[in-house]
C-alpha positions as CSV (number, residue, x, y, z in Angstrom):
1,X,7.4,62.2,-23.6
2,X,9.7,65.1,-23.3
3,X,8.6,68.6,-24.9
4,X,9.7,69.5,-28.3
5,X,13.3,70.6,-28.8
6,X,14.5,68.7,-25.6
7,X,17.0,65.9,-26.4
8,X,15.4,62.6,-26.4
9,X,17.2,59.7,-24.6
10,X,17.4,56.0,-24.8
11,X,15.6,55.6,-21.6
12,X,12.6,57.6,-22.9
13,X,12.6,55.3,-26.0
14,X,12.3,52.4,-23.7
15,X,9.6,54.0,-21.7
16,X,7.7,54.6,-24.9
17,X,7.6,50.8,-25.4
18,X,10.6,50.2,-27.7
19,X,13.1,47.5,-27.1
20,X,16.7,48.6,-26.9
21,X,18.5,48.0,-30.1
22,X,21.5,49.0,-32.4
23,X,19.0,51.5,-34.1
24,X,18.9,53.7,-31.0
25,X,21.7,56.0,-31.5
26,X,20.9,56.7,-35.1
27,X,17.2,57.3,-34.1
28,X,18.1,59.6,-31.4
29,X,20.5,61.5,-33.6
30,X,17.8,61.9,-36.3
31,X,15.0,63.0,-33.7
32,X,17.3,65.4,-32.1
33,X,19.0,67.0,-35.0
34,X,15.7,67.6,-36.8
35,X,14.0,68.8,-33.5
36,X,10.9,66.6,-34.3
37,X,7.7,67.4,-32.5
38,X,6.1,64.8,-30.4
39,X,3.7,63.6,-33.2
40,X,6.6,63.7,-35.7
41,X,8.7,61.5,-33.4
42,X,6.0,58.9,-32.9
43,X,5.4,58.7,-36.6
44,X,9.2,58.4,-37.4
45,X,9.6,55.7,-34.5
46,X,6.8,53.6,-35.7
47,X,9.2,51.9,-38.3
48,X,11.3,50.5,-35.4
49,X,8.4,49.0,-33.4
50,X,9.0,45.3,-33.1
51,X,6.4,42.9,-34.4
52,X,5.0,40.2,-32.2
53,X,7.6,37.7,-30.8
54,X,8.1,34.5,-32.7
55,X,7.2,31.5,-30.4
56,X,8.8,28.1,-30.5
57,X,7.0,25.4,-32.6
58,X,4.3,23.7,-30.6
59,X,5.7,20.5,-31.9
60,X,9.1,19.7,-33.1
61,X,9.7,19.6,-36.7
62,X,10.3,16.1,-38.0
63,X,13.8,14.8,-38.4
64,X,15.2,11.5,-39.8
65,X,17.1,8.9,-37.6
66,X,20.0,7.2,-39.5
67,X,21.6,5.6,-36.4
68,X,20.8,2.7,-34.2
69,X,22.4,1.5,-30.9
70,X,24.4,-1.7,-31.0
71,X,25.3,-1.9,-27.2
72,X,24.2,-0.3,-23.9
73,X,26.7,2.4,-24.2
74,X,25.4,3.5,-27.5
75,X,21.8,3.4,-26.2
76,X,22.5,6.2,-23.8
77,X,24.4,8.1,-26.7
78,X,21.6,7.7,-29.2
79,X,19.0,8.7,-26.5
80,X,20.9,11.9,-25.7
81,X,21.3,12.7,-29.4
82,X,17.6,12.2,-30.1
83,X,16.5,14.2,-27.0
84,X,18.7,17.1,-28.0
85,X,17.3,17.2,-31.5
86,X,13.7,17.1,-30.3
87,X,14.4,20.3,-28.3
88,X,16.3,22.0,-31.1
89,X,13.6,21.1,-33.7
90,X,11.2,23.4,-32.0
91,X,13.2,26.4,-33.1
92,X,10.8,28.4,-35.3
93,X,13.0,28.5,-38.3
94,X,13.6,24.9,-38.6
95,X,11.8,22.8,-41.2
96,X,13.8,19.5,-41.5
97,X,16.7,17.6,-40.0
98,X,18.6,14.3,-39.9
99,X,21.2,12.5,-37.8
100,X,24.0,10.3,-39.0
101,X,25.4,7.1,-37.6
102,X,28.5,9.0,-36.0
103,X,26.2,11.3,-34.2
104,X,27.0,12.3,-30.5
105,X,25.9,15.0,-28.1
106,X,27.9,18.1,-27.7
107,X,26.2,20.2,-25.1
108,X,22.8,20.6,-23.3
109,X,19.6,19.5,-24.7
110,X,18.7,21.5,-27.7
111,X,22.2,21.8,-29.0
112,X,22.8,20.4,-32.4
113,X,24.8,17.0,-32.1
114,X,28.0,16.3,-34.1
115,X,26.6,14.2,-36.9
116,X,23.6,16.3,-37.2
117,X,22.0,18.1,-40.2
118,X,19.3,20.9,-39.6
119,X,17.5,22.8,-42.1
120,X,16.3,26.3,-41.5
121,X,14.4,28.7,-43.7
122,X,15.7,32.0,-44.5
123,X,18.0,31.9,-41.4
124,X,21.6,31.2,-40.5
125,X,22.4,29.8,-37.1
126,X,26.0,30.4,-36.1
127,X,25.7,28.0,-33.2
128,X,24.9,25.1,-35.7
129,X,28.2,25.4,-37.4
130,X,30.1,26.2,-34.3
131,X,33.6,27.7,-34.0
132,X,35.4,25.3,-36.2
133,X,33.7,26.7,-39.4
134,X,34.4,24.7,-42.6
135,X,36.2,21.9,-40.9
136,X,37.1,19.8,-43.9
137,X,39.3,17.2,-45.5
138,X,41.5,17.2,-48.6
139,X,43.2,14.4,-50.4
140,X,46.3,14.6,-52.7
141,X,47.5,11.6,-54.9
142,X,51.3,11.4,-54.7
143,X,51.5,8.6,-57.3
144,X,53.9,6.0,-56.5
145,X,55.8,8.1,-54.0
146,X,57.3,6.3,-51.0
147,X,54.7,6.8,-48.1
148,X,57.4,7.3,-45.5
149,X,59.2,9.9,-47.7
150,X,55.8,11.7,-48.0
151,X,55.0,11.5,-44.2
152,X,58.5,12.7,-43.2
153,X,58.2,15.7,-45.8
154,X,54.7,16.5,-44.5
155,X,55.8,16.4,-41.0
156,X,58.5,19.0,-41.7
157,X,55.9,21.2,-43.4
158,X,52.9,21.1,-41.2
159,X,52.2,22.9,-37.9
160,X,50.0,21.6,-35.1
161,X,49.1,23.1,-31.7
162,X,48.0,26.5,-30.6
163,X,48.5,29.9,-32.2
164,X,49.9,30.4,-35.6
165,X,53.2,30.5,-37.5
166,X,56.0,33.1,-36.7
167,X,56.8,35.7,-39.4
168,X,59.7,33.7,-40.7
169,X,57.6,30.5,-41.5
170,X,54.4,32.1,-42.6
171,X,53.0,31.3,-46.2
172,X,52.6,34.2,-48.6
173,X,49.1,35.6,-48.2
174,X,47.1,36.2,-51.5
175,X,46.3,39.8,-51.9
176,X,42.9,39.2,-53.6
177,X,41.8,37.2,-50.6
178,X,43.0,39.9,-48.3
179,X,40.9,42.4,-50.2
180,X,37.8,40.3,-49.7
181,X,38.5,40.0,-46.1
182,X,38.9,43.7,-45.6
183,X,35.7,44.4,-47.6
184,X,33.5,42.2,-45.2
185,X,32.3,44.0,-42.1
186,X,32.4,40.8,-40.1
187,X,36.0,40.0,-41.0
188,X,37.6,43.4,-41.4
189,X,39.3,43.6,-37.8
190,X,42.9,43.5,-37.0
191,X,42.4,40.3,-34.9
192,X,40.6,38.5,-37.7
193,X,43.3,39.6,-40.4
194,X,46.1,38.7,-38.1
195,X,44.8,35.3,-37.5
196,X,44.1,34.8,-41.3
197,X,47.8,35.5,-42.0
198,X,49.5,33.6,-39.2
199,X,47.2,30.6,-39.0
200,X,47.6,29.9,-42.7
201,X,49.2,26.4,-43.0
202,X,48.4,25.3,-39.4
203,X,46.1,22.4,-38.3
204,X,45.3,23.1,-34.7
205,X,44.8,20.3,-32.3
206,X,41.9,17.8,-31.1
207,X,41.0,15.3,-33.8
208,X,42.7,17.2,-36.6
209,X,45.3,15.1,-38.5
210,X,47.6,14.6,-41.4
211,X,47.2,11.0,-42.7
212,X,49.3,9.1,-45.2
213,X,48.0,5.9,-46.9
214,X,47.8,4.0,-50.1
215,X,44.8,3.7,-52.4
216,X,43.2,0.2,-52.3
217,X,42.5,0.5,-56.0
218,X,45.6,1.9,-57.4
219,X,48.3,1.5,-54.8
220,X,49.2,5.2,-55.1
221,X,50.3,7.1,-52.0
222,X,47.6,9.6,-50.8
223,X,47.9,12.4,-48.3
224,X,44.8,13.5,-46.4
225,X,44.5,16.5,-44.1
226,X,41.8,17.3,-41.7
227,X,41.4,20.7,-40.1
228,X,39.1,23.8,-40.2
229,X,39.5,27.6,-40.4
230,X,41.4,27.9,-37.2
231,X,41.3,31.4,-35.4
232,X,40.2,33.1,-38.4
233,X,36.9,31.2,-38.4
234,X,36.6,31.2,-34.6
235,X,36.6,35.0,-34.8
236,X,33.8,35.1,-37.2
237,X,31.8,32.5,-35.1
238,X,32.2,34.7,-32.1
239,X,30.9,37.8,-33.9
240,X,28.1,35.9,-35.6
241,X,26.8,34.7,-32.2
242,X,26.8,38.2,-31.0
243,X,24.7,39.3,-33.9
244,X,22.5,36.4,-33.7
245,X,21.9,37.1,-30.1
246,X,20.7,40.6,-30.8
247,X,18.2,39.2,-33.3
248,X,17.1,36.5,-30.8
249,X,16.3,39.0,-28.1
250,X,14.1,41.0,-30.5
251,X,12.6,38.3,-32.5
252,X,12.3,35.2,-30.5
253,X,13.5,35.3,-26.9
254,X,12.1,31.9,-26.3
255,X,14.7,30.3,-28.7
256,X,17.7,28.8,-26.9
257,X,20.7,31.1,-27.1
258,X,22.7,28.4,-28.9
259,X,20.1,28.3,-31.6
260,X,19.9,32.1,-32.2
261,X,19.8,33.1,-35.9
262,X,20.6,35.8,-38.3
263,X,17.9,36.4,-40.7
264,X,19.3,36.0,-44.4
265,X,17.1,38.8,-45.7
266,X,18.8,41.4,-43.4
267,X,22.0,43.3,-44.2
268,X,23.7,41.2,-41.4
269,X,22.5,38.0,-42.9
270,X,23.9,38.8,-46.5
271,X,27.2,39.9,-45.0
272,X,27.4,36.9,-42.7
273,X,26.8,34.5,-45.6
274,X,29.5,36.3,-47.7
275,X,31.8,36.0,-44.7
276,X,31.3,32.3,-44.6
277,X,32.2,31.9,-48.3
278,X,35.3,33.8,-47.6
279,X,36.2,31.5,-44.7
280,X,35.5,28.6,-46.9
281,X,37.9,30.0,-49.6
282,X,40.7,30.5,-46.9
283,X,40.2,26.9,-45.4
284,X,40.6,25.4,-48.8
285,X,43.7,27.4,-49.2
286,X,45.0,26.2,-45.8
287,X,44.9,22.7,-47.0
288,X,46.4,23.4,-50.3
289,X,49.5,25.3,-48.9
290,X,50.4,22.2,-46.7
291,X,49.9,19.7,-49.6
292,X,51.8,21.9,-52.0
293,X,54.6,22.3,-49.6
294,X,55.0,18.6,-49.3
295,X,54.9,18.1,-53.0
296,X,57.7,20.8,-53.3
297,X,59.9,19.2,-50.8
298,X,59.8,15.9,-52.7
299,X,60.0,17.6,-56.2
300,X,56.9,15.9,-57.6
301,X,53.7,16.9,-59.1
302,X,50.2,15.8,-57.8
303,X,48.3,13.2,-59.9
304,X,44.8,14.2,-58.4
305,X,43.2,16.2,-55.6
306,X,39.7,16.8,-54.1
307,X,38.3,18.2,-50.9
308,X,35.1,18.5,-49.0
309,X,33.9,20.3,-45.9
310,X,31.8,18.6,-43.3
311,X,31.1,21.4,-40.8
312,X,29.4,24.2,-42.7
313,X,26.1,25.7,-43.9
314,X,24.8,25.0,-47.3
315,X,22.3,27.0,-49.3
316,X,19.5,25.9,-51.6
317,X,16.9,28.7,-52.4
318,X,15.8,30.0,-49.1
319,X,16.8,26.9,-47.3
320,X,20.0,26.6,-45.2
321,X,21.4,23.3,-44.5
322,X,23.5,23.4,-41.2
323,X,25.8,20.3,-41.2
324,X,27.4,19.8,-37.9
325,X,29.9,17.0,-38.9
326,X,28.1,15.7,-41.9
327,X,29.5,15.1,-45.4
328,X,27.6,16.7,-48.3
329,X,26.9,14.1,-51.0
330,X,24.6,16.2,-53.3
331,X,26.5,18.2,-55.8
332,X,24.0,21.0,-55.4
333,X,25.6,22.0,-52.1
334,X,29.1,22.4,-53.6
335,X,29.0,23.2,-57.4
336,X,32.7,23.9,-57.3
337,X,33.6,20.4,-56.1
338,X,34.6,17.7,-58.5
339,X,35.4,14.1,-57.5
340,X,34.1,12.0,-54.6
341,X,33.9,12.7,-51.0
342,X,36.1,11.7,-48.0
343,X,35.2,10.2,-44.6
344,X,38.0,9.5,-42.2
345,X,37.4,7.1,-39.3
346,X,40.4,6.8,-37.1
347,X,44.1,6.6,-37.5
348,X,44.2,2.9,-37.9
349,X,41.3,2.5,-40.3
350,X,41.1,3.5,-43.9
351,X,39.8,6.8,-45.1
352,X,36.7,6.1,-47.1
353,X,36.3,7.5,-50.6
354,X,32.5,7.8,-51.2
355,X,29.8,8.8,-53.7
356,X,26.1,8.8,-52.9
357,X,22.6,10.0,-53.8
358,X,20.1,12.3,-52.0
359,X,17.3,10.5,-50.3
360,X,14.3,11.7,-48.1
361,X,16.2,10.3,-45.1
362,X,19.7,11.5,-45.7
363,X,18.7,15.0,-47.0
364,X,21.9,14.8,-49.3
365,X,24.4,14.0,-46.5
366,X,26.6,11.2,-45.0
367,X,28.6,10.7,-41.8
368,X,31.8,12.7,-41.4
369,X,33.7,10.1,-39.4
370,X,33.3,7.7,-36.6
371,X,32.1,9.8,-33.7
372,X,32.4,9.2,-30.1
373,X,30.2,7.4,-27.5
374,X,32.0,8.9,-24.4
375,X,33.8,12.1,-23.7
376,X,37.5,12.4,-23.6
377,X,37.7,12.5,-19.9
378,X,35.4,9.3,-19.7
379,X,37.7,7.6,-22.3
380,X,40.8,8.5,-20.4
381,X,39.5,7.3,-17.1
382,X,38.5,3.9,-18.7
383,X,42.0,3.0,-19.9
384,X,44.6,1.0,-17.8
385,X,48.3,1.0,-18.2
386,X,50.8,3.7,-19.1
387,X,50.1,6.0,-22.1
388,X,53.2,4.5,-23.9
389,X,51.7,1.0,-23.5
390,X,48.2,2.1,-24.7
391,X,49.8,4.0,-27.6
392,X,51.9,1.0,-28.6
393,X,49.0,-1.5,-28.5
394,X,46.5,0.6,-30.5
395,X,49.0,1.8,-33.3
396,X,50.4,-1.5,-34.3
397,X,51.4,-1.6,-37.9
398,X,51.2,2.1,-38.4
399,X,53.5,5.0,-38.3
400,X,51.6,7.2,-35.7
401,X,53.1,10.3,-34.6
402,X,52.3,13.3,-32.3
403,X,53.6,16.7,-33.4
404,X,54.2,17.8,-29.8
405,X,55.9,14.4,-29.0
406,X,53.3,13.9,-26.0
407,X,50.7,11.1,-26.5
408,X,47.1,12.0,-26.4
409,X,45.2,8.7,-25.8
410,X,41.8,10.4,-26.4
411,X,42.7,10.5,-30.1
412,X,43.6,6.9,-30.3
413,X,41.3,4.3,-32.1
414,X,39.6,3.2,-28.9
415,X,38.3,6.8,-28.3
416,X,35.9,6.5,-31.3
417,X,32.9,4.4,-32.3
418,X,33.4,1.2,-33.9
419,X,34.4,1.9,-37.5
420,X,32.9,-1.3,-38.9
421,X,29.4,-0.4,-37.3
422,X,29.6,2.9,-38.7
423,X,30.3,1.5,-42.2
424,X,27.4,-1.0,-41.9
425,X,24.9,1.8,-40.8
426,X,26.0,3.8,-43.9
427,X,25.1,1.0,-46.0
428,X,21.9,0.2,-44.2
429,X,20.6,3.6,-44.2
430,X,21.8,4.6,-47.8
431,X,24.4,7.0,-46.7
432,X,27.0,6.8,-49.4
433,X,28.8,4.1,-51.4
434,X,32.5,3.3,-50.7
435,X,34.3,3.5,-54.1
436,X,37.9,3.2,-52.8
437,X,39.8,3.2,-49.4
438,X,43.0,4.8,-48.3
439,X,44.7,2.2,-46.4
440,X,46.8,3.7,-43.4
441,X,50.6,4.0,-43.6
442,X,50.9,6.7,-40.9
443,X,49.4,9.6,-39.3
444,X,50.3,12.8,-37.5
445,X,48.2,14.5,-34.8
446,X,48.7,17.3,-32.3
447,X,49.1,15.3,-29.4
448,X,48.9,16.7,-25.8
449,X,50.5,20.0,-26.8
450,X,49.6,21.7,-23.6
451,X,51.6,19.2,-21.4
452,X,54.9,21.0,-22.0
453,X,53.5,24.2,-23.4
454,X,56.1,27.2,-22.7
455,X,53.7,28.9,-20.3
456,X,53.5,25.7,-18.4
457,X,57.2,25.3,-18.3
458,X,57.7,28.7,-17.1
459,X,55.1,28.2,-14.3
460,X,56.9,25.0,-13.1
461,X,60.2,26.8,-13.3
462,X,58.9,29.6,-11.2
463,X,57.5,27.1,-8.6
464,X,60.8,25.3,-8.5
465,X,62.7,28.4,-8.0
466,X,60.3,29.5,-5.1
467,X,60.7,26.2,-3.4
468,X,64.5,26.5,-3.6
469,X,64.3,30.1,-2.2
470,X,62.3,29.0,0.9
């Protein structure tokens, strides 16, 4: 220990047995500015001394299995999902969990699978909602409008691919929402605010879609969109993981990095929870502006609308339900939601409209789609024929479009689990009752937007110029 009135340093704090933390600068400033004696310094620092490290659970917390393999390929998939959950459920905050029929692994053992629900006590795990925070679906009833006219109008209104809209095509951003963003320490950065503005009214890529179909019950034309919080949410996820990692190092170093958590009863926890609610509000608006723009182009009023997220964190008391690709059935999770829930399968299958009850097995959730048995790369390698031939065969009878005009065969129906099997297992395991279906007319997806991306075209152009100059 240095003598009194000599500036204390972070190195000395570590030598005194304290773990490096975000409190170091403030503590050093307090000690040095008040010229604390050695005894006074030790008494002051005692408040920062870490408690004992929280170990992993000796045995994994129990979880419910609402999935069964129906062929050899699915056996491998289900085995990986269960193995990953068994590792994850040793995380010390975890008290319950469940896996759905569309479950598939997403990373090394211990990573929450798509189609997984994990319940944590007094803790938010950013890695369990991942970067696509609040991935969700919205349905608008267009009445007796012509499905083709709705699809064409929607096609001219939406935006797929990387990045956001340019300034000339951006939607007006609500000032009250901007004020909420600026008041939250997790969201008030120029990068975050810029993404919130420019990404409004965009759908991204991957499995996100804009689907037009007709109600099996009423014959009305329905528009369904699927996307999350885009770059706005991804920025929050990145910051959340950084903060969770700081807590992990201090509280539970044995916990896997992807399962780090932010204690809810901390200032950071409360701010992060509030940030999630702002992201949710933005994402709902992101759906609404696209639906409303399509209605405006056609000059008609909507007859009905409802939505639900399926990749989010839901709170009940001190329990936090992390749904990584699982549809909440229980109204307690979404008190602002009215109407049934939506479960899309693939572009050639109906979007299911469901209701359901909470059981001990489902924990109040249903599947969110059809899931995958193999990766995109494996699926691509398994196909024979040209992309055009595969596309034509798998999209018979529907108006399937790729926004980039480049086919992505990893988003065609064969890339997903068998839709009938998922529906059968929903019924078998009590995961929601289908009350209506939106029969497909057409669908828009991003497609392989990187194939002819501007930066790739420029790279090709430079290569060609170099060849000509040689």
